[in-house]
C-alpha positions, 0 to 999 in steps of 0.5 A, spaced: 205 430 456 202 427 450 201 432 444 193 430 443 189 433 449 182 431 450 177 437 452 177 434 459 184 434 460 184 442 457 178 444 462 182 441 468 189 444 466 186 450 465 184 451 472 190 448 475 194 453 471 191 458 476 194 454 482 201 451 479 203 455 473 208 451 469 208 445 473 201 444 472 201 439 466 207 435 469 202 434 476 196 432 472 199 427 468 202 424 474 196 424 477 192 421 471 197 415 470 198 414 477 191 414 480 187 412 473 192 407 470 191 411 464 195 416 459 193 423 459 191 422 452 185 418 455 183 422 460 175 423 459 170 427 462 168 420 466 174 421 469 174 428 472 171 426 479 176 421 481 181 426 479 178 432 482 179 428 489 187 427 487 188 433 485 185 436 491 189 432 496 195 434 492 194 442 492 193 441 499 199 438 501 203 443 496 199 449 499 198 447 506 191 451 505 185 447 505 181 452 502 185 453 496 184 445 495 177 446 496 177 452 491 181 449 486 176 442 486 170 447 486 173 451 479 174 444 476 167 442 477 164 448 475 168 448 468 167 441 467 159 442 467 
């Protein structure tokens, strides 16, 4: 993770911490790099809808629980309003 985090990154990471704990930063960074083709310090509020969809998929796979994945996605949507 880079030393400079954007506000959008911080808000998404805060929610992910509830679900993934200390692995949240690495999970978010990998999703931003792979799916958005940018560095985490370039992550903006405009990127949030797209990353929410990818994070929702990842949380669903990891938890094997669609309800948990939906809950996480909804919390992220509310956090960045």
